[in-house]
PAZAPA-4460 file (N, C-alpha, C; in steps of 0.05 Angstrom, whole numbers, plus 32768, in hexadecimal, padded with zeros to 4 digits):
% residues 286
    n_x    n_y    n_z   ca_x   ca_y   ca_z    c_x    c_y    c_z   seq   type   mol
   8697   85CB   874D   867D   85D9   874E   867B   85EF   8738     1      X     A
   8663   85F7   8733   865E   860C   8720   8654   8625   872D     2      X     A
   8659   863D   8722   864F   8655   872F   8631   8658   872C     3      X     A
   8625   8668   873D   8609   866F   873A   8606   8680   8721     4      X     A
   85EE   8680   8716   85E9   868F   86FD   85EE   86AD   8702     5      X     A
   85F8   86BA   86ED   85FD   86D7   86EE   85FB   86E2   86D1     6      X     A
   85F7   86FC   86D0   85F8   870B   86B6   8615   8711   86B1     7      X     A
   861D   870E   8698   8639   8712   8690   863C   8729   867D     8      X     A
   864D   873D   8685   8651   8755   8675   866F   8757   866E     9      X     A
   8674   8760   8655   8690   8763   864C   8693   877F   8640    10      X     A
   8697   8793   8651   869B   87AF   8647   86B5   87B2   8638    11      X     A
   86B6   87C6   8628   86CF   87CB   8618   86DE   87E4   8621    12      X     A
   86D4   87F2   8636   86E0   880B   863F   86DB   880E   865D    13      X     A
   86EA   8820   8669   86E6   8827   8685   86CA   8833   8689    14      X     A
   86C2   8845   8677   86A8   8852   867A   8691   883D   8679    15      X     A
   8693   882A   8667   867F   8815   8666   867E   8804   867F    16      X     A
   8696   87FF   8689   8698   87EF   86A2   868B   87FE   86B9    17      X     A
   8691   8818   86BC   8686   8827   86D2   8667   8829   86D0    18      X     A
   865D   882B   86B8   8640   882B   86B4   8633   8811   86BE    19      X     A
   8640   87FB   86B8   8636   87E1   86C1   8637   87DE   86DF    20      X     A
   864D   87E7   86EB   864F   87E6   8708   863B   87F8   8715    21      X     A
   8636   880F   870A   8623   8821   8715   8607   8816   8713    22      X     A
   8601   8808   86FE   85E6   87FC   86FA   85E1   87E4   870C    23      X     A
   85F6   87D5   8712   85F3   87BC   8721   85FA   87BE   873E    24      X     A
   860A   87D2   8746   8610   87D6   8762   861C   87BE   8770    25      X     A
   8612   87B7   8787   861C   87A1   8797   8619   8786   878A    26      X     A
   8608   8784   8775   8603   876B   8768   8618   8764   8753    27      X     A
   862C   8775   874F   8640   8770   873A   865B   876A   8745    28      X     A
   866A   8759   8737   8686   8754   873D   8697   8758   8724    29      X     A
   86AE   8765   8727   86C0   8769   8711   86D2   8751   870D    30      X     A
   86D4   8747   86F5   86E6   8731   86EE   86FE   873C   86DF    31      X     A
   8715   8738   86EB   872F   8740   86DE   873D   8727   86D6    32      X     A
   8752   871F   86E5   875F   8706   86DE   874F   86ED   86E6    33      X     A
   873E   86F0   86FA   872D   86DA   8702   873A   86C6   8715    34      X     A
   8754   86CA   871D   8761   86B7   872D   8756   86B5   8749    35      X     A
   8749   86CA   8753   873D   86CA   876D   871E   86C7   876B    36      X     A
   8712   86D5   8758   86F5   86D6   8756   86E9   86BB   874C    37      X     A
   86F5   86B0   8738   86EA   8697   872D   86E7   8681   8741    38      X     A
   86FC   867B   8752   86F8   8667   8766   86E1   866D   877A    39      X     A
   86DE   8687   8781   86C9   868F   8792   86AE   868A   8785    40      X     A
   86AC   868F   876B   8693   868A   875C   868D   866C   875C    41      X     A
   86A2   865C   8756   869E   863F   8753   8695   8632   876D    42      X     A
   869F   863C   8783   8697   8631   879D   867E   863F   87A8    43      X     A
   8674   8652   8799   865C   8661   87A0   8660   8671   87BA    44      X     A
   8678   8679   87BF   867E   868B   87D5   8678   86A8   87CD    45      X     A
   8677   86AC   87B3   866E   86C6   87A7   8658   86BF   8794    46      X     A
   8642   86CE   8796   862A   86CA   8784   8621   86E4   8778    47      X     A
   8631   86F1   8769   8628   870B   875D   8613   8706   8748    48      X     A
   8602   871A   8745   85ED   8718   8730   85F9   871F   8715    49      X     A
   860F   872E   8715   861C   8737   86FC   863A   8735   86FE    50      X     A
   8647   872C   86E8   8664   872C   86E6   866B   8740   86D0    51      X     A
   867E   8752   86D7   8687   8766   86C4   86A4   875F   86BD    52      X     A
   86A8   8753   86A6   86C2   874A   869D   86D1   8760   868F    53      X     A
   86E7   876A   869B   86F6   8781   8690   870F   8779   8680    54      X     A
   8710   8760   8678   8728   8757   8669   872B   8765   864E    55      X     A
   8716   8770   8643   8718   877E   8629   871B   879D   862C    56      X     A
   871F   87A6   8645   8723   87C2   864A   8741   87C7   8648    57      X     A
   874B   87CB   8630   8768   87CC   862A   8775   87E4   8638    58      X     A
   8766   87F9   863C   8772   8812   8648   877B   880D   8665    59      X     A
   8774   87F7   8671   877B   87F1   868D   8795   87E0   868F    60      X     A
   87A1   87DA   8678   87B9   87C9   8679   87D1   87D9   8670    61      X     A
   87E3   87E1   8683   87FB   87F0   867C   880F   87EF   8693    62      X     A
   8828   87F3   868C   883E   87F7   869F   884E   880E   8694    63      X     A
   884F   8825   86A1   885F   883B   8697   8868   884D   86AE    64      X     A
   887C   885D   86A7   8887   8871   86BA   887D   888C   86B2    65      X     A
   8874   889C   86C6   886A   88B7   86C0   8874   88C9   86D6    66      X     A
   8886   88DC   86CF   8892   88EE   86E2   889F   88DF   86FA    67      X     A
   88AC   88C9   86F4   88BA   88BA   8708   88A9   88A6   8717    68      X     A
   888F   88A7   8712   887C   8895   8720   8876   887D   870E    69      X     A
   8875   8865   871A   886D   884D   870C   884E   884C   870B    70      X     A
   8843   8849   86F3   8826   8848   86F0   881E   882D   86E5    71      X     A
   880C   8820   86F3   8803   8805   86EB   87E5   8806   86E7    72      X     A
   87DC   87FB   86D0   87C0   87F8   86CB   87B5   87E0   86DB    73      X     A
   879C   87E1   86E3   8792   87CC   86F4   8791   87B1   86E6    74      X     A
   8790   87B1   86CB   878F   8797   86BC   87AB   878E   86B4    75      X     A
   87C0   879A   86BF   87DB   8791   86B9   87DF   8775   86C5    76      X     A
   87E8   8762   86B5   87EC   8747   86BF   8804   8746   86D1    77      X     A
   8803   8736   86E6   8819   8733   86F9   8833   872B   86EC    78      X     A
   8831   871A   86D7   8849   8711   86C9   8858   8728   86BC    79      X     A
   884A   873E   86B5   8857   8754   86A9   886A   8762   86BD    80      X     A
   8863   8761   86D7   8874   876D   86EB   888F   875E   86EC    81      X     A
   888E   8744   86E7   88A7   8734   86E7   88B9   873C   86CF    82      X     A
   88AD   8741   86B8   88BC   8745   86A0   88C3   8762   869A    83      X     A
   88B6   8775   86A7   88BA   8791   86A0   88D6   879B   86A9    84      X     A
   88E6   87A5   8697   88FF   87B1   869E   88FB   87CB   86AE    85      X     A
   88E5   87D9   86A8   88DF   87F1   86B7   88DB   87EB   86D5    86      X     A
   88CC   87D6   86DB   88C7   87CE   86F6   88E1   87C4   8703    87      X     A
   88F1   87B4   86F4   890A   87A9   86FF   891E   87BF   8705    88      X     A
   891F   87D3   86F5   8933   87E9   86F9   892B   87FC   8710    89      X     A
   8911   8802   8712   8909   8817   8725   88FB   880D   873E    90      X     A
   88EE   87F6   873C   88DE   87EB   8752   88E3   87CD   8755    91      X     A
   88FB   87C4   8758   8902   87A8   8756   88F3   8797   876B    92      X     A
   88EC   87A2   8782   88DE   8792   8796   88C3   8789   878B    93      X     A
   88B7   8798   877A   889D   8791   876E   88A1   8779   875C    94      X     A
   88B6   8778   874D   88BC   8761   873C   88C2   8749   874D    95      X     A
   88D2   874C   8762   88D8   8735   8773   88C0   8729   877F    96      X     A
   88AE   873A   8789   8896   8730   8796   8883   8722   8782    97      X     A
   8881   872D   876A   8870   8722   8756   8877   8705   874F    98      X     A
   8890   86FE   8752   8899   86E3   874B   888F   86CF   875F    99      X     A
   8886   86D8   8777   887B   86C6   878B   885D   86C1   8786   100      X     A
   8850   86CF   8775   8833   86CD   8771   882C   86B4   8763   101      X     A
   8821   86A0   8770   8817   8688   8764   882C   867B   8752   102      X     A
   8822   8671   873B   8833   8665   8727   8832   8676   870D   103      X     A
   8842   866F   86F9   8843   8680   86E1   8828   8683   86D4   104      X     A
   8818   866E   86D3   87FE   8670   86C7   87EC   8684   86D5   105      X     A
   87EE   8684   86F0   87DF   8697   8700   87E8   86B4   86FB   106      X     A
   8803   86B7   86F9   880E   86D2   86F5   8807   86DC   86D8   107      X     A
   8806   86CA   86C5   87FF   86D2   86AA   87E2   86DB   86A8   108      X     A
   87D1   86D1   86B9   87B5   86D8   86B8   87AD   86ED   86CD   109      X     A
   87B8   86EB   86E5   87B1   86FC   86FA   87B9   8719   86F5   110      X     A
   87AB   872C   8701   87B0   8748   86FC   87B8   8756   8716   111      X     A
   87C6   876D   8713   87CE   877D   872A   87B5   8787   8738   112      X     A
   87A3   8793   8729   878B   879E   8735   877A   8789   8743   113      X     A
   8779   8771   8737   8769   875C   8743   8773   8754   875E   114      X     A
   878E   8751   8760   879A   874A   877A   8795   875F   878F   115      X     A
   8798   8778   8787   8794   878E   8799   8777   8790   87A2   116      X     A
   8764   878E   8790   8748   8790   8797   873F   8778   87A7   117      X     A
   874B   8760   87A3   8743   8749   87B3   874C   874C   87D0   118      X     A
   8763   8758   87D5   876C   8760   87F0   8770   8748   8802   119      X     A
   877C   8733   87F8   8784   871C   8808   879C   8724   8819   120      X     A
   879B   8722   8834   87B2   872B   8844   87CB   8719   8841   121      X     A
   87C9   8703   8833   87E0   86F3   882D   87EA   86F6   8810   122      X     A
   87DF   8709   8802   87E8   870F   87E6   8800   8720   87E6   123      X     A
   8811   871C   87D2   882B   872A   87D1   8828   8748   87C8   124      X     A
   8818   874D   87B3   8818   8768   87A8   880C   877D   87BC   125      X     A
   87F7   8778   87CA   87EE   878C   87DE   8803   8793   87F2   126      X     A
   8813   8780   87FB   8828   8785   880F   883E   8797   8803   127      X     A
   8847   8790   87EB   885C   87A0   87DE   8852   87BC   87D7   128      X     A
   883A   87BE   87CD   882F   87D9   87C6   882C   87EA   87DF   129      X     A
   8825   87DE   87F5   8824   87ED   880E   883F   87F7   8816   130      X     A
   8853   87E6   8814   886E   87EE   881B   8879   8804   8809   131      X     A
   8871   8804   87F0   887A   8817   87DC   886B   8831   87DD   132      X     A
   8856   8833   87EE   8847   884B   87F0   8836   8851   87D7   133      X     A
   882B   883C   87CB   881C   883F   87B3   8801   884D   87B7   134      X     A
   87F7   8858   87A2   87DC   8864   87A1   87CA   8855   878F   135      X     A
   87B3   884E   8798   879F   883F   8788   878B   8853   877D   136      X     A
   8786   8852   8763   8773   8864   8756   8759   8854   874F   137      X     A
   8743   885F   8758   8729   8853   8752   8716   8867   8746   138      X     A
   8703   885D   8736   86F0   886F   8729   86D4   8864   872B   139      X     A
   86C1   8876   872D   86A5   8870   8729   869B   8882   8712   140      X     A
   8682   8880   870C   8677   8891   86F6   8678   88AF   86FD   141      X     A
   8678   88B5   8717   8676   88D1   871F   868F   88DC   872C   142      X     A
   86A2   88CB   8733   86B9   88D6   8741   86D2   88C3   873E   143      X     A
   86E9   88CE   8745   8702   88BF   8745   870F   88C3   8760   144      X     A
   871B   88AF   876B   8729   88B1   8785   8745   88A5   8783   145      X     A
   8757   88B1   8793   8772   88A6   8796   8775   889F   87B3   146      X     A
   877C   8885   87B8   877C   887B   87D4   8798   886E   87D9   147      X     A
   87A5   8877   87EE   87BF   886B   87F5   87BB   884D   87FC   148      X     A
   87CE   883D   87F4   87CC   8820   87F9   87C7   881A   8816   149      X     A
   87D3   8828   8828   87CF   8822   8845   87B2   8827   884D   150      X     A
   87A4   8838   883F   8788   883E   8846   8774   882E   8834   151      X     A
   877F   8822   881F   876D   8813   880D   8765   87F8   8819   152      X     A
   8777   87EB   8826   8771   87D0   8832   8765   87D4   884D   153      X     A
   874C   87CB   8850   873D   87CF   8869   873B   87B6   887A   154      X     A
   873E   879F   886F   873C   8786   887D   873F   876F   886A   155      X     A
   873C   8757   8874   873F   873F   8862   872A   8740   884C   156      X     A
   8733   8740   8833   8722   8741   881B   8710   875A   881B   157      X     A
   8718   876F   8829   8708   8787   882B   8719   87A0   8824   158      X     A
   870F   87B1   8812   871E   87C9   880B   870B   87E1   880C   159      X     A
   8717   87F9   8806   8707   8811   8806   86F7   8814   87EC   160      X     A
   86FA   8801   87D9   86EC   8802   87C0   86CE   87FF   87C3   161      X     A
   86BE   8812   87B8   86A1   8811   87B9   8696   8800   87A3   162      X     A
   867D   87F5   87A6   8672   87E4   8791   8671   87F0   8775   163      X     A
   866E   880A   8773   866B   8817   8759   8686   8822   874F   164      X     A
   869C   881B   875D   86B6   8824   8755   86C7   880E   8748   165      X     A
   86D9   8817   8737   86EB   8805   8729   8708   880E   8730   166      X     A
   8719   87FB   8737   8735   8800   873B   8741   8803   871F   167      X     A
   874C   881A   8718   8755   881F   86FD   8774   8820   86FB   168      X     A
   8782   8826   8710   879F   8828   870E   87AC   882B   8729   169      X     A
   87C6   8828   8729   87D7   882A   8741   87F0   883A   873A   170      X     A
   87F7   884C   874B   880F   885C   8748   8822   8857   875F   171      X     A
   883C   8853   8758   8850   884D   876C   8866   8862   876A   172      X     A
   886C   8871   877F   8880   8886   877E   889C   8879   877B   173      X     A
   88AF   8889   8772   88CB   887F   8770   88D6   8878   878B   174      X     A
   88E8   8865   878C   88F5   885F   87A5   8908   8875   87AD   175      X     A
   890C   8879   87C7   891F   888D   87D1   893B   8884   87C9   176      X     A
   894D   8897   87C5   8969   8890   87BE   8975   887C   87D2   177      X     A
   8986   886B   87C8   8995   8858   87D8   8983   8844   87E7   178      X     A
   896D   883D   87DB   895A   882A   87E7   895F   880E   87DC   179      X     A
   8961   87FB   87EE   8962   87DF   87E7   8949   87D0   87F1   180      X     A
   8945   87B8   87E7   892C   87AB   87EE   8931   878D   87F4   181      X     A
   891F   8781   8802   891E   8764   8806   8902   875B   8808   182      X     A
   88FC   8744   87FC   88E2   8738   87FE   88E5   871A   8804   183      X     A
   88D5   8710   8816   88D6   86F3   881D   88BB   86EA   8826   184      X     A
   88B4   86D2   881F   889B   86C6   8829   889E   86A8   882C   185      X     A
   888C   869D   883C   888C   8680   8841   8871   8675   8839   186      X     A
   8871   8660   8829   8859   8651   8822   8860   8633   8825   187      X     A
   884D   8623   882C   8852   8606   882F   885C   85FA   8815   188      X     A
   8850   8603   87FE   8857   85FA   87E4   885C   8612   87D2   189      X     A
   8870   8612   87C2   8876   8628   87B0   885E   862F   879F   190      X     A
   8856   8648   879F   883F   8651   8790   8825   8650   879F   191      X     A
   8825   8644   87B7   880D   8643   87C8   880A   865D   87D6   192      X     A
   87F3   8660   87E4   87EF   8678   87F4   8804   867A   880A   193      X     A
   8810   8691   880E   8825   8694   8822   8819   8695   883E   194      X     A
   8828   868B   8851   8820   868D   886D   882B   86A6   887A   195      X     A
   8842   86AF   8871   884F   86C7   887C   8863   86D2   8868   196      X     A
   8868   86EC   886A   887B   86F8   8858   8882   8714   8861   197      X     A
   8896   8720   8855   889F   873B   885C   88AA   8749   8844   198      X     A
   88A4   8763   8842   88B0   8775   882E   88BF   878A   883E   199      X     A
   88D9   878E   8837   88EA   87A1   8845   88F6   87B4   8831   200      X     A
   88F6   87CE   8838   8904   87E2   8829   8918   87F0   883D   201      X     A
   8931   87F2   8834   8946   87FE   8846   8954   8814   8838   202      X     A
   895A   8829   8847   896C   883E   883E   8982   8840   8852   203      X     A
   899C   8841   8848   89B3   8841   885A   89C6   8857   8853   204      X     A
   89D6   885F   8867   89EA   8874   8862   8A04   8866   8859   205      X     A
   8A18   8876   8855   8A32   886C   884B   8A3E   8857   885E   206      X     A
   8A38   8859   8877   8A42   8846   888A   8A32   882C   888D   207      X     A
   8A1C   882B   887D   8A0B   8813   887E   89F6   8814   8893   208      X     A
   89F3   882A   88A1   89DE   882C   88B6   89C4   8834   88A9   209      X     A
   89AF   8828   88B3   8994   882D   88A8   898A   8849   88AF   210      X     A
   8982   8858   889A   8977   8873   889E   8959   8874   889A   211      X     A
   894E   885F   888D   8931   885E   8889   892A   8840   8884   212      X     A
   8912   8838   888D   890A   881C   8889   88EC   881A   8887   213      X     A
   88E4   8808   8876   88C7   8801   8874   88C6   87E2   8875   214      X     A
   88B5   87D8   8887   88B1   87BC   888A   8893   87B6   888A   215      X     A
   8889   87A8   8875   886D   87A1   8874   886B   8783   8872   216      X     A
   885A   8778   8883   8858   875B   8886   883F   8750   8878   217      X     A
   8842   8738   886E   882D   8729   8861   8824   8713   8874   218      X     A
   8809   8710   8877   87FE   86FC   8889   8801   8703   88A7   219      X     A
   8805   871C   88AD   8809   8725   88C8   87EF   8731   88D4   220      X     A
   87DC   8736   88C3   87C3   8743   88CC   87AF   873F   88B6   221      X     A
   8798   874C   88B8   8784   874A   88A3   8789   875D   888B   222      X     A
   879E   876D   888E   87A7   877F   8878   87C5   877E   8878   223      X     A
   87D2   8788   8862   87EF   878A   8863   87F7   879B   887C   224      X     A
   880A   878F   888B   880F   879A   88A6   882A   87A7   88A7   225      X     A
   882B   87C0   88AE   8845   87CF   88B0   8850   87CD   88CC   226      X     A
   8869   87C3   88CE   8876   87BF   88E8   8885   87D8   88F0   227      X     A
   8877   87EC   88F9   8883   8806   88FE   8896   8806   8916   228      X     A
   8891   87F6   892B   88A3   87F5   8942   88BE   87E9   8939   229      X     A
   88BD   87D4   8929   88D5   87C8   891E   88E4   87DB   890C   230      X     A
   88D6   87EA   88FC   88E2   87FE   88EB   88F2   8813   88FB   231      X     A
   88E6   881D   8910   88F3   8830   8921   890C   8826   892F   232      X     A
   890A   880C   8937   8921   8800   8945   8938   87FC   8932   233      X     A
   8933   87FA   8918   8947   87F5   8904   8958   880E   88FD   234      X     A
   894D   8825   8902   895B   883E   88FA   8976   8840   890A   235      X     A
   898B   8846   88FB   89A5   8849   8908   89B5   882F   890A   236      X     A
   89A8   8819   8903   89B6   87FF   8906   89C2   87F6   88EC   237      X     A
   89D6   87E5   88EE   89E1   87D7   88D7   89D4   87BC   88D7   238      X     A
   89C8   87B4   88C0   89BA   879B   88BF   89CD   8784   88BB   239      X     A
   89D1   8776   88D1   89E1   875D   88D1   89CE   8746   88DA   240      X     A
   89D9   872E   88DD   89C8   8717   88E3   89B9   871B   88FE   241      X     A
   89C8   8726   8912   89BC   8729   892D   89A6   873F   892C   242      X     A
   89AB   8755   891E   8997   876A   891C   897F   8761   890D   243      X     A
   8983   8753   88F7   896C   8749   88E8   895B   8736   88F8   244      X     A
   8967   8725   8909   8957   8713   891A   8948   8723   892E   245      X     A
   8954   8736   893A   8947   8746   894F   892F   8756   8943   246      X     A
   8934   8762   892C   891F   8772   891F   8908   875F   8916   247      X     A
   890E   8748   890C   88FA   8735   8904   88E8   872D   891B   248      X     A
   88F4   8728   8932   88E4   8721   894A   88D3   8738   8953   249      X     A
   88DE   8750   8951   88D0   8768   895A   88B8   876D   8947   250      X     A
   88BC   8769   892D   88A6   876D   891A   8890   8759   891F   251      X     A
   8897   8740   8924   8883   872B   8928   8874   872E   8942   252      X     A
   8880   873A   8956   8874   873B   8971   885B   874B   8971   253      X     A
   8859   8760   8961   8841   8771   8960   882D   8769   894C   254      X     A
   8833   8755   893C   8821   874D   8927   8808   873F   8932   255      X     A
   87F3   873D   8921   87DA   8730   892A   87D3   871A   8916   256      X     A
   87E4   8706   8914   87DF   86F1   8900   87C9   86DE   8908   257      X     A
   87BE   86CF   88F5   87AA   86BB   88FC   87B7   86A3   890B   258      X     A
   87A6   8691   8915   87B0   867A   8922   87BF   8667   890F   259      X     A
   87D2   8658   8919   87DE   8659   8934   87F1   8671   8937   260      X     A
   87EB   8683   894A   87F9   869C   894C   8817   8699   8950   261      X     A
   881F   8687   8962   883B   8684   8968   884B   867B   8950   262      X     A
   8840   8668   8941   884D   865E   8929   884E   8674   8914   263      X     A
   8839   8682   8910   8839   8698   88FC   884C   86AE   8903   264      X     A
   884E   86B5   891C   8861   86C9   8924   887E   86C0   891F   265      X     A
   8883   86A7   8924   889E   869D   891F   88A5   869F   8901   266      X     A
   8891   8699   88F0   8895   869B   88D3   8899   86B9   88CB   267      X     A
   8889   86CA   88D7   888C   86E7   88D0   88A7   86F2   88D9   268      X     A
   88B1   86E9   88F0   88CB   86F2   88F9   88E1   86E8   88E5   269      X     A
   88DF   86CF   88DD   88F3   86C4   88CA   88F1   86D2   88AF   270      X     A
   88D9   86D7   88A5   88D7   86E4   888B   88E1   8701   888C   271      X     A
   88DC   870F   88A2   88E7   872A   88A5   8905   8729   88A6   272      X     A
   8910   8716   88B5   892E   8714   88B7   8939   870F   889B   273      X     A
   892D   86FD   888C   8937   86F6   8871   8935   870E   885F   274      X     A
   891E   871C   885F   891B   8733   884E   892F   8749   8855   275      X     A
   8934   874D   886F   8947   8762   8877   8963   875B   886D   276      X     A
   896B   8742   8870   8986   873B   8867   8988   873D   8848   277      X     A
   8973   8737   883A   8973   873A   881D   8976   8757   8816   278      X     A
   8968   8768   8824   896B   8785   881E   8987   878F   8824   279      X     A
   8992   8786   883B   89AC   878F   8843   89C2   8785   8831   280      X     A
   89BD   876F   8823   89D2   8764   8812   89D4   8772   87F7   281      X     A
   89C1   8783   87F0   89C0   8790   87D6   89CF   87AA   87D7   282      X     A
   89DB   87B2   87C1   89E7   87CC   87BE   89D1   87E0   87BA   283      X     A
   89D4   87F7   87C6   89BF   880C   87C4   89C3   881B   87A9   284      X     A
   89BA   880E   8794   89BD   881A   8779   89A4   8828   8770   285      X     A
   898E   8823   877C   8974   882F   8774   8971   884B   8781   286      X     A
***
């Protein structure tokens, strides 16, 4: 199928982009990598009157560290997260999760900001950014806002982003000392949309007992879902096979996955168990 007719704009700067969004309001859609929007256009599930293509806005593409914080431009390609030594050294869970995003062609084209703004609850980057406590920066012509990732995702394909706002960047704080990570997901076919997944961050003492834990699930709700009950139960424990299985089942029990619920919860429990064991197997070098 072909998309419905629309006006096509190619701004060269953030200011030009914001002016176009302000002028078109609800009738405009931003085109970044196009991996989510173009299929919606082709199937006419989205019928915007105007497309604002920001691929020439070079100022939105960067990966850098600033005062210990990882700063990502919204037009940063997903494949760059795989290749960046800065990401690998300081935020390795982000690199690991990026490798699960589609196929290499999709990662070469798709953008970090595009995935975040699309807000698919089965997407990898929103889940990991929520676990990492990221901050999403958005701008309109009149104001700028900083929104915590946990508050940015409001529902399936729904965010706090207003029609006249542009997602311009993402900031990720440094990991706490002695933190290890694990990421796991299940898809029927490699590169396909995941059915369930888990991102785990662990901090442990010298005896291997958990002192802090973050568990965020993919496909467990309409937004990235934080398993706080399971996190609390993990404190003070040594993560072995039995503990990982117990925590996985506990995390899945409170989730609100789509149908078939029993099958999805079983997948969520297994992905949480796998991610926990992966985190526990790593040396706390970060």
